[in-house]
C-alpha positions in Angstrom: -39.2 5.0 -5.6 -38.6 1.5 -6.9 -42.4 1.1 -7.5 -42.4 4.4 -9.4 -39.6 3.1 -11.7 -41.5 -0.2 -12.2 -44.7 1.7 -13.1 -42.8 3.9 -15.6 -41.3 0.9 -17.3 -44.5 -1.1 -17.4 -46.4 1.7 -19.0 -43.9 3.2 -21.4 -42.4 2.3 -24.8 -38.9 3.3 -23.7 -35.9 1.0 -24.0 -35.5 0.8 -20.3 -35.3 -2.8 -19.2 -37.7 -4.4 -16.7 -36.4 -4.3 -13.1 -36.3 -7.3 -10.9 -36.8 -5.9 -7.5 -35.6 -8.3 -4.8 -36.4 -8.5 -1.2 -33.5 -6.7 0.7 -30.9 -9.2 1.8 -29.5 -9.0 5.4 -26.0 -7.6 5.1 -23.2 -10.1 5.8 -20.5 -9.0 8.3 -22.7 -6.0 9.1 -21.3 -4.0 6.1 -22.4 -0.5 5.2 -25.6 -0.3 3.1 -24.1 2.2 0.6 -21.1 1.9 -1.7 -19.3 4.6 -3.7 -17.9 3.3 -7.0 -15.4 5.6 -8.6 -16.1 4.1 -12.0 -13.6 6.2 -14.0 -10.6 8.4 -13.3 -11.3 10.5 -16.5 -12.5 14.0 -15.9 -13.0 17.2 -17.9 -12.3 19.4 -14.9 -9.2 20.0 -12.9 -10.4 20.6 -9.3 -7.4 21.6 -7.2 -8.6 19.6 -4.1 -9.7 16.4 -5.9 -8.4 13.3 -4.1 -9.9 10.9 -6.6 -7.4 11.3 -9.5 -6.2 7.7 -9.1 -2.8 8.6 -10.5 -1.6 5.0 -10.2 -4.6 3.4 -11.9 -4.2 2.4 -15.5 -7.2 1.5 -17.7 -10.5 0.3 -16.4 -12.4 -2.9 -15.9 -13.6 -4.9 -18.9 -17.3 -4.2 -19.4 -18.3 -7.8 -18.7 -16.7 -7.7 -15.2 -18.0 -4.2 -14.5 -21.6 -5.4 -15.2 -21.1 -8.1 -12.5 -20.3 -5.7 -9.7 -23.8 -4.3 -9.0 -25.2 -7.9 -8.5 -22.4 -8.8 -6.2 -23.0 -5.8 -4.1 -26.7 -6.4 -3.9 -26.1 -10.1 -2.9 -23.8 -8.8 -0.1 -26.6 -6.7 1.3 -25.7 -3.3 -0.2 -28.8 -1.2 -0.8 -27.5 1.9 -2.6 -24.8 2.3 -5.2 -23.4 5.7 -6.0 -21.4 6.3 -9.2 -18.6 8.8 -8.9 -15.4 9.6 -10.7 -13.6 11.4 -12.2 -16.7 12.3 -14.1 -19.0 9.3 -14.5 -20.5 10.8 -17.7 -17.2 10.1 -19.4 -17.4 6.3 -18.6 -18.1 4.6 -22.0 -20.5 1.9 -20.5 -22.3 4.1 -18.0 -25.8 3.5 -19.3 -25.4 -0.3 -19.3 -24.0 -0.4 -15.8 -26.7 2.0 -14.5 -29.3 -0.4 -16.0 -27.7 -3.4 -14.4 -27.6 -1.7 -11.0 -31.3 -0.8 -11.1 -32.2 -4.2 -12.4 -30.7 -5.7 -9.2 -33.0 -3.6 -7.1 -30.4 -1.1 -5.9 -31.0 2.5 -5.3 -28.8 4.2 -7.8 -27.2 7.6 -7.6 -24.4 9.5 -9.4 -22.2 12.5 -8.6 -21.4 14.7 -11.6 -19.9 18.1 -12.2 -23.0 18.6 -14.5 -21.1 20.0 -17.5 -22.0 17.0 -19.8 -25.6 16.6 -18.7 -28.2 17.8 -21.2 -32.0 17.3 -21.7 -31.5 14.2 -23.9 -29.1 12.2 -21.7 -30.9 13.3 -18.5 -34.1 11.9 -20.0 -32.4 8.7 -20.9 -30.8 8.0 -17.5 -33.9 9.1 -15.5 -35.3 5.6 -15.7 -32.2 4.2 -13.9 -31.1 6.9 -11.5 -32.8 7.8 -8.3 -30.4 10.6 -7.4 -28.0 13.0 -9.1 -25.5 15.0 -7.0 -24.1 18.2 -8.5 -20.8 19.6 -7.3 -21.1 23.3 -6.4 -18.7 25.0 -4.0 -19.3 28.7 -4.3 -21.8 31.4 -5.4 -18.9 33.2 -7.1 -18.0 32.1 -10.7 -14.4 33.4 -10.2 -13.9 31.3 -7.1 -15.3 28.2 -8.9 -12.8 28.9 -11.7 -9.9 29.3 -9.3 -10.8 25.9 -7.7 -10.6 24.3 -11.2 -14.3 23.7 -11.8 -14.4 24.2 -15.5 -15.1 27.5 -17.3 -16.5 30.7 -16.0 -20.2 29.6 -16.0 -20.1 26.7 -13.5 -22.6 28.3 -11.1 -25.1 29.3 -13.7 -24.7 25.9 -15.5 -25.3 24.0 -12.2 -28.5 26.0 -11.6 -29.8 25.1 -15.1 -28.9 21.4 -14.8 -30.4 21.2 -11.3 -33.7 22.4 -12.8 -33.5 19.8 -15.6 -32.9 17.0 -13.0 -35.9 18.1 -11.0 -38.1 18.3 -14.1 -37.2 14.6 -14.7 -38.2 13.8 -11.1 -34.7 12.6 -10.1 -33.6 13.3 -6.5 -31.3 16.3 -6.4 -28.3 16.6 -4.1 -25.7 19.4 -4.0 -22.2 18.6 -2.9 -20.0 21.5 -1.6 -16.3 21.4 -0.6 -15.2 24.1 1.9 -11.8 25.5 1.2 -9.8 28.7 2.0 -11.3 30.3 -1.1 -15.0 29.9 -0.2 -14.7 29.7 3.6 -16.5 32.9 4.3 -19.4 32.5 2.0 -23.1 32.3 2.8 -24.4 29.7 0.4 -28.0 29.7 1.8 -29.6 32.0 -0.7 -28.2 30.0 -3.7 -29.1 26.7 -2.1 -32.7 27.9 -1.4 -33.1 29.0 -5.0 -31.9 25.6 -6.3 -34.0 23.8 -3.6 -32.2 20.4 -3.5 -33.5 17.5 -1.4 -30.1 17.1 0.1 -27.1 19.3 0.7 -23.7 17.7 1.7 -20.9 19.9 2.8 -17.3 18.5 3.0 -14.2 19.9 4.7 -11.5 19.9 2.1 -9.2 16.8 2.6 -5.6 16.2 1.7 -4.5 12.8 0.6 -0.8 12.0 0.2 0.0 10.9 -3.3 -3.1 12.3 -4.8 -3.7 16.0 -4.0 -1.2 16.9 -1.3 0.5 19.6 -3.3 -2.6 21.3 -4.9 -4.8 21.0 -1.8 -2.3 22.3 0.7 -3.0 26.0 0.2 -6.8 25.3 0.4 -6.8 23.4 3.7 -8.9 24.8 6.6 -8.9 24.0 10.3 -11.7 22.2 12.2 -12.6 25.6 13.9 -12.9 27.2 10.5 -15.1 24.4 9.2 -17.3 24.8 12.3 -17.7 28.5 11.6 -18.8 27.8 8.1 -21.3 25.3 9.4 -22.7 27.8 11.8 -23.1 30.4 9.0 -24.7 28.0 6.6 -26.9 25.8 8.8 -30.5 26.0 7.5 -33.6 23.9 6.9 -34.3 22.9 3.3 -37.8 23.1 1.9 -38.3 19.4 2.4 -37.4 19.7 6.1 -33.9 18.2 5.9 -30.8 20.0 7.1 -27.3 20.2 5.5 -25.0 17.3 6.3 -21.6 18.6 7.3 -18.7 16.2 7.0 -15.4 16.8 8.7 -12.2 15.0 7.7 -12.5 12.7 10.7 -16.1 11.8 9.9 -15.2 11.0 6.3 -12.1 8.8 6.9 -13.8 5.6 7.9 -17.4 6.1 7.0 -17.3 5.4 3.2 -17.2 2.0 1.5 -15.4 2.7 -1.8 -14.4 1.0 -5.0 -11.8 2.3 -7.5 -12.0 2.2 -11.3 -10.5 -1.3 -11.3 -13.1 -2.6 -8.8 -10.7 -2.6 -5.8 -11.8 -1.6 -2.3 -9.8 1.3 -0.9 -9.9 3.6 2.1 -8.0 6.5 3.7 -8.5 5.7 7.4 -4.8 6.3 8.0 -4.4 9.3 5.7 -3.1 8.2 2.3 -5.2 6.0 0.0 -4.7 2.3 0.9 -6.0 -0.5 -1.4 -7.4 -3.8 -0.2 -6.4 -6.7 -2.5 -9.6 -7.3 -4.4 -10.8 -9.7 -7.0 -13.6 -7.7 -8.8 -15.3 -11.0 -9.6 -15.4 -12.0 -5.9 -16.0 -8.9 -3.8 -17.2 -11.0 -0.9 -13.7 -12.2 -0.2 -12.3 -8.8 0.5 -15.2 -6.5 1.6 -14.8 -7.7 5.2 -11.2 -6.3 5.3 -12.2 -2.7 4.7 -12.1 -0.6 7.8 -15.2 1.5 8.4 -17.0 3.1 11.3 -20.7 2.6 11.5 -21.2 5.4 14.1 -19.4 7.9 11.8 -21.6 6.7 8.9 -24.8 7.4 10.9 -23.4 10.7 12.3 -22.7 12.1 8.9 -26.3 11.3 7.8 -25.2 8.4 5.6 -28.5 6.7 6.0 -31.5 8.6 4.8 -34.7 8.0 2.8 -32.8 7.3 -0.4 -35.8 5.5 -1.9 -37.7 8.8 -1.7 -40.8 7.1 -0.4 -42.8 10.3 -0.4 -43.2 10.0 -4.3 -46.8 9.5 -5.2 -48.3 7.0 -7.7 -50.0 9.9 -9.4 -46.7 11.5 -10.3 -45.4 8.1 -11.5 -48.4 7.8 -13.9 -47.9 11.3 -15.1 -44.3 10.7 -15.9 -45.1 7.4 -17.7 -47.7 9.2 -19.8 -45.1 11.9 -20.6 -42.5 9.3 -21.7 -45.0 7.6 -24.0 -46.0 11.0 -25.5 -42.4 12.0 -26.2 -41.6 8.7 -27.9 -44.7 8.9 -30.2 -43.6 12.3 -31.5 
């Protein structure tokens, strides 16, 4: 995947910067290889179960400090940086931070509700993003609306945006949260039609101080989640299987940064912040509790570099980029 990006850049007239691909650094303190950075709390949706509203967070990092974070993470041995929110597309410096993350040699991904993605901005970010995850919980537009996922066309819009992402040869992932409202659905026909490379399925989680009131009516038991898993287990076209994440698996298996560049976790239930200097992440990363076994069990490590991508396709995309810019 990294070679593909380099070939595109070397052969095109785009404004994408050259990437400096470094040899992977051995992680210090055996940290997880993947970090989720909730880069903004702003969002244009109002999902009832969302636990990433960061109600106590005011403002955001200065751009200059935000641009330092990808390099710090790379130097610590992190391999993949996932941008989340809120809605990352509302972050004012997203393109610059994506470029910086890719220039460090990181695998770069983003989770979006998809509403703000369009052919132009997908084309622009395709040089710097290896993966885009789209949030899709139900086959039913009314259920999506009741869950707070935007207007009445979230399902159809997600299907369209998924196709655009695949046309730009960015890895496609679908994220689904299982709640009382969508518990009995069979998502397999819709997932097959979208044909993502990964499908992640989460048990709805309550976090005190964030979503405890709105999420309470949506909570499901572990047995109910297991039944959903049995109903929706499948093999995707690329041979992968859905990754089902219970509350227990999620609690200690993610390494996360908030919009102010602070490490946080929910190992004990509510969100807890680790005192963090965003210009010196190395001094606090070792204090974050995480469970390596849970990370592996939930499928946290996979072929995120998408090594099956061929040089022929890279050349084809490079030629396409040059043609578009000459028009």
